[in-house]
N, C-alpha and C positions, 0 to 999 in steps of 0.2 A: 240651433245648437241644442244638443242633448247632453245631460249630465247624469252619470251613474254614480251613486254614493252607497258605500257599504260601511255601516256603522258597527265597528267591531268592539271587542272588549278592551283592546289596547290602543288601536289606531282607527281613525275614520278615513277611508280611502275615497278619492275623487278621481273619476275619469271623465274627460271632456271631449265630446265629439264636436269639432268645429264645423262651421258651414262648408268649409272647403274640403272636408273629409279627414283633416288631421286629427290625431288623438294625442291628448296630453294627460298627465296624471300628477297627483301629489297626495301627501298624507298629512293629517293633523292628529295630534294626541287626543284620544277620546276623553270625554268627561262623563263618567257614569252618573253623576248627579244631575247633569243637564245635557243629554245627548243632542237635543235640538240646537243648543247654542253653538256647538261645534259645526254642525251642518250649515247653519245660517252664516257662520264666519267663513266657511269654505265657499259658499255660493257668492258671498260678497267679494271674496278674493278673486273669483273668476270674472265677476263683472258681467254676468249674463243679461241679455235683454229679456224683457217680460215674456216674449214669445218662446223662450227656451223651455224645454221639458226636463223635469227632474225625476229620475227613476231611483227609488230609494229602497235599500234593504234594511229593515229595522230589527233590532233585538229587544225592543220594548216589551212585546208580548211574551217572548221567550223568557226574559229575565224575570218578569212579574210572576210567571208560572213557577219557574225553578226556585225563586227566592220567597215564594208565598207572599207576595206583596201586591196582590190584586185587589179588586174592589170588594166591599161587603156585599155578598151575593146571597139571594134567596132562591130556593128551588121549589117549583110548583109542578106536581105530578098528579096522577089519578089517585084519589083517596084510597088508602090501603097499601100504597107503594112508596110511602114517604122514606122508607129505609133503603131504597134502591141504591143510592150512592155508597152507603156504608157496607151493604152486603156484597155488591160487585159481582164478580164471577167466582166460581169455586176453584179456578186455577190457582195453584200455589207456586209462587216464584222460587221458594226454598223448599224443595220437595221433602227433605228429611228433617226440617226444623219443626219440632213439635210445639214450640212456643214462639211463632213468628210475631214480629212487631205488626200490630194492626195498621192497615192503611189509614191515612188521615185525609178524609175528603176535603175538597175545597170549600164545601158548604157544611157548617155544623148542623147537627140534627135539629136544633131548635129553630133553624131557619128553613126547614123542609116542610112544605105545606101540601095538603091534599085537596084537589078540586073534586067536588061531587059530580061525577060524570062517568060514562063508560061506553067506549066504542069497541066493538068486537073485532076479531082478526080479519073478518071479511069487509070491514068498513061500515057495517051497519051500526046504528045508534041504539044501544040498549037503555042507557040512562042519560037523559038530556042534562046539559050543564046547568048547575045551580050555584049556590053559595059564592057568586062572584063579588058581591058587595062585601061579604065578610072577609074574603081573601084580600081585597083592596085595603081594608082597615089593618089587617095583620101585616101587610107588607110595608107599611109606613116606616120610614127610617132606613131602608136599605138603599144601596147605590144602584144595584142592578138585579134583574130577575131573569132566571132561566126557566122556560116552560117546556116540559116534555111529558106529554100524555100518552097513555097506552094506545098502541096501534094508530097513532096519528099519521104514520106514513101511508096508511090506507085511506084515511079520511081526516083532514086537518080542520074541520069546521069548528071544533071546540078550541083548538089552539088559536085559530084566527080570532075567535070571539074574545078570548082572554087577552090577546095582543091589543085589541081595540079598547077593551075595558081598562087595562092597566097602563095605557098611554099616559105619560106625564109623571109616573112614579119615579122613573129613573131610566137607566139603560135596560130595555126589555127586549129579549129575543126568544124565539121559539124553535123547536127542532124541525118544524116543517120548512123553515127557511135555512137553517144551518146544516142539518143532516137528516133529510127525510128518508131514512132507511130503517130496516128492521133491526132487531137486537136492542132491547130497551136500555141496557146498561151503557153500551158503547154510544148510543145516540144521546143519552142523557149526559154522559161524560163530556162529549164534544160540545153540546149546548152549554153546559155549565162553564167549561173553559172559555168559550166565547163571551159569556156574560162576565166572567171573572176578570179577563184582560181587556174587554171591550172599552170600558170607561177610560182606562189609562191610554189606550191607543187613540181614542177619540180626542182626549185632551192634547196628546202629543202631536197628532196631525193638525189639530187646530192651531197649536203654537207655531208649527212650521208654516201653515198657510197664512197666518197673520204676519209672519216675519218675512215672507217672500211672496211675490206676486206671480210666480211661475206655475205652469201646469204641473201638478204633483201626482205621481203614480207610485205604487208600492209593489215590490216584488213579493210574490206569494209562494207558498211551500210547494206548489205543483210545477214550478219552473216558468210560470207565466206572470203577467203583470196585471194588477188591479188599479182602478182609479182610487184616489184617496177616499172618496165617499163610500165606495164599496168596501174598502179596507176597514172603515169605521164600523160598518154593520157586520162584517165577517172577519173580525180580528183574528179568529182561530186559524184562518188561512195564511197568516203571516208568521206562524210559530218558527218555521225554518227558512225565514225570508233571506237572510244573508247567505247561508250555505247553498241555497238553491241557485243563486246567481253564479256562484263558483262552478257548480256542476254544468250550468248552461254554457259558461265560457270554456270549460275543459272539453266538453263534447265537440265544440267547434274547433278547438285547437287540435284535437286528435284527428278530426276529419281532414283538416288541412295538411296534416302530417301523413295522411294515407291510411289511417286506421279506422275501422268501422266499429270497434269496441275499445273500451278503456276502463281502467280503474282510476278514479279521481281521488287525489290526496291533497287536502287543503289544510295546511298547518299554520295557524295564526298565533297570536300572542296568548290566547286563553284556552283554545281547544283545537282539536283536529277533527275534520269531517271527511269521511270517505264514502264513496258510492261506486257502484258498478253500472256502467252505461253501455248501451248498444248505439244504434243510429240515433236514438233518443234516450234520455235518462229514464230509468225505471221508476214507475209509480207504484205506490202502495196505498190501500185504503184501510190498512190494519196497523197503522203506526202507533207507537206508544212514546210519550215524552214524560220522563220522571215517573213512570209507572201508570200514567193516565192514558187510556185509549183515546185515539183521535180518529173519528170515522169521516175524514175528508181526504180527497186525493192529495198525496204528498210524495215528493221524490223519496226514494228508498235510500236515505242517508243515515249512516251510523256515526254517532258522535262519541269521541273519547276525550276525557279530561286531561289532555296532554298538549300543551302549547309552549311557545317560547317563554312565557311567564310562569309556567308550572313550577311550583316550589319543591325543592328537594329536601328530604328530612330523613332522620333515622327513626323507625317505628319502635314500638314497645318490645318487639322481639329482636331488635338490633339489626334489622334489615334496612337497606336503602330504599326509599320510596320516592316517587316523583308524581306530583299532582294527587287528586284533581284540583286542589286549591291553587289559585293563581295569584300572582302579584298584580295582574291586570294593568290598567293604565296608571293607577295610583296605588302604591308608590312605583310600581314597575320593577323590572329586574334591577339588581344592585348596580350593574354597570351603567344604568341610566342616571345615576347620581343622587337618588333620593332614598330608595329602600336599602336594606342590608340583608335580605333573605336570599339564599342561593337559588338560582333558577336555571332552566335549560339554556337560555340565552347567555347567562354568565358562563356556563360550561363551554359553550362555543367560543366565547371571547378568550377564555383562558387557554383553550387549545389552538388559538390563532386562526380559527375558521371565519371569523368576522373581522373585517378591516375597520378598525376604530375610526379611521380618518375619512372613509368613503361612504359609510352607511348613510342612506338617504341624502346623498350628495354632500355629506359633511354637516348637514343641518342638525343632526341628532348627535349630541356629544356623548361619547362612550368613554368610560373610565375603567380600563383593564385592571388597574390596581385594586379598585373597589370590588370588582368581580372576584379577584383572587382572594381577597380577605373574606368575602362571603362564603366561598367554597371551603376555605381553611377551617371554618367552624365544624366541618364534617370530616376533615382529614387532610392529607396532602393534596393541595389544589389540583395538580395535574391528574393524579390518580382518581380523585373524586369526580373531576370533570368527565373523564372517560367513562366512569361507571354511570354517571347521570345520563349520558347519551345512550348507553346500552339499555338502561331501564326504560327510558322514554321510548326507544325504538321497540322494545318488547311490548309496551302498552299499545303502540300504534300498529304493530304487526297483528295483534289480536283483533283490532278493529277492521283491518283489511281482510283477515280471514272470515270475519263475521259477514261481510257482504259478498264474499266469493266462495270459499270452501263450504260455509254453512248454507249457501244457496245452491250447492251442487256444481259450482264453477271452479275451474282450475286457474289460479292467479297467473300461472305461467303462460296462459293463452292471451294475456292482455298486456298492453303497455301501461306504465304508471305515469299519469299526468300529475306532476307535483307543482303546487303553487302555494300562495300565501307567503308571508314574510319568512317563514322558517322551512317551508316544504322542501326547497332545494338543498338544505343542509342535511336532511335525513334520507332523501329519496334513494340514492344509490345503495346505501347500507341496508335499507329496508328491502329493496329489490333483490339484493344478494341473498338475504334471509329467506325470501319467498320464491326464489328461482325465476324472478322476472328479468328478462334480458334487455328490455328497452325502457328508458325513462325519458319523458318529454318535459322540458322546462319552458313554459311560455315566455316570450320576450317581456310581457307585462305581468310576470308571475306574482309580484307583490300586490297587485291591485286587480287580479283577474276576476274576483267576485263582483267588483264594481263594473268592470268591463262586461261581464256576463249579463248584467242587468240591461245593458244597451243592446244585447243580442236577443233578449227574450221578447216574444210576441205577447200581445194582449190576449189573455185567456181566461175563460170561466168554465167551471165544471158544474153541471146540473144533474140531479139524480131523482128518481122516483121509485117507490116500491112496486114490485111486480109479482109477489107471491100469489099464486092462484089466478093470476090474470091471463087473459088471452088477447086483449085489445092492445097489443104492443105498438102497432103503428100509431094509434091515437095517442098513446102515452108519450111516444117519441116526439110527436108533433107538438104536444103540450110543452115539453121541455124546450123544443127548438124555438117556440115563440118567445122564450125568455132571453134568447141570445141576441146579440147586437146585429143590426141589419148589415148584411154583406159578410158576415163571419163565415169562416170555413167550418163546416159541421162534421164531427166524427161521432158515430154511434157506437156505443159499447154496452156490454151486459155482464153482470155477475151471474155465472152459471155454475151448477154443481150437479153431481149425480143425486138422484132422489135418495134421501136418507143421510147424506153427508152433512157435516156440521159447518164446513167452510167451502168457499167457492173461489173460482178463478174469474178475473176480469178479462174478457176477450173482445175483439172487434165484432160488432153485430154481423151475423151471417157467416162467421168463420167456424171452423170445426172445434168444438169443445173437446172431443175425444183426442184430437191431435195435440191440443194444448195440455191436456191432462197427461198424455204420454210423455211430452217434453219435460214437464215439471216433475212428475212423480215416477216416471219410468214404466207406467202401465196405463191401460185404458180398457174399457168394456163397452163396445159399441152396441151390445144388446141391452144395456141397462138404460132405464129412463133418465132423462135429464130434467132439471128444473131451473127456470129463470127466476132469480131472486130480486135483482135490482136492474133497472135500465139507466144508462148514463148518456149524457151528451156533453161533448167537449167542443166549445166554440172558440175559434182562434181568429184573431185579426192581426195580420202582419204589420211590422214596423220597418222603418228605414234603418238598416243595420250598417255598422261601420265595416270597412274593409280591413282585414287583418294582414294583408300582404305587406311585404317590406316597404319601407319608405313612407308609410302613412302615419307614423306615430313616433313619439319620443321613446328613447330607451328607458327601461324601468330602473328606478333607483332604490326600490324598496324591498329588495330581497337579495339573498346570497345563495350561490350554488356551490356545494362541495363535491368535487369529482375525485374519488380515490383512485389509486393505481388499478390498472386492469380495465378501464373504461375508455372507449373511443368516443369522440365527439364530432358533431357536424351541426350545421344549421339548415332549416328548411325554408320554403318560400315565405313563410309567415315570420321568420326570424326566431322560431323556437329552437332551443338547444336540444338536439337528439343525442342521447347518451346510450351507447350500446356496450353491453358486457362482453369482454373478450374471452371469458371463461366458459 
């Protein structure tokens, strides 16, 4: 038996792959104060044998980062660079704001320390590492330590020495393990985030492992699966854990429906995640979460603060706004019977788009009168409900344009795969606004992220700096030795034209010029190229569930709204294929 679990902000979803190939699913209300307790309750309800595997998508690291509730972290860098996190990059997110709000680093300046050492750009040691004993005394009292020394991607000897010397102080990690790539600020930011969320992830996974005796794996941001022990050391790789499962599931659903490319649209109770995928989901090594750069491979997912629980309100200028604040699992939308704030879900209930008696098989009690009273605080309930839906759709349309139009792709060339508890309620209206003619609703739309975790292979990404290097084969072999025995190996490289500031990740041996032409619309085959970083992706396949008809129960956790002008049919996987007649 294999169990996929997606711990969301409002519901925790469970998908069970039984020994005979059957798929079952159910949902439990999430508990933000104790997410592990809900997961353990679900596993107990399943009654799985000890040999079962649990694949889990976690929001622990993400929430800790977004809510600034991580560990007390110290930062150790080369002496003279202690202000690295505060200075960051010269890039200005608000170009015309002359008095921008300064960024607030995760590590305060008083916890940034300098190691007396210096390694040059070519990896040679100019100043040997000293003051280790003094650093150890200064770091007493912190929960975790992030180490990022200058040019350690070329020579990690000093970082390794510090890792050994600081063992036992707390949760200690170094950039040579987390992100051994050039660009000091991005490498430091990634390492600091890992140290900041690592202790929380470590405790959380420890609680899960103590509560169940099953084999525990964690979905990571690149669309693959990590073991729990790897996730403890590399917590930064789980930042987009849940949404990554949804993308993996949506890609498979699109393939079964006969499409090689798709826009994935995952609308849950708290947020909406969208991505553009080909045969495989697109990866990025230049992601940002809440303004912080993350230099690890992640699916190219754009998140918008628009979900079923997003709260509607009138702003200071008298305009209707929806989100990003959410009612979450507690108190939840007003129609759930506890809260009284108007949300997107309440708007659907008032408009009659959600059947109060049938949602989640009738196990979730819906109170239409309470939803109507909540919306009445803003005006006439029916009019407010329609306006809330229009505003929410506008927010999500911008997110879809961010992963398509802003990437040079026309959304009209893709089907929209809509899932999550609320995805089907908005999909057709969004498609009409964007000119998309085909919408795909998976049969298990409400729990597709959890299902996607059972479709994901075990995967690890390794990288090594290569600026100025020529021994590429030796460096690739060094990375491949880190991979699991029997893994399928894929070689990649970050390449740029000499003098460029940014690079493209391409399969090793493929044409950089062709890739540059495809992405930017031009290339210069006479211009010299430079290899910046070498990468190895190691993949081990898993037993995947069949998604053909008759292998699983019907989903009870989502609703689809089909407006006039749309034809509908089902495919071999039981997905609902909606086609615009206009």
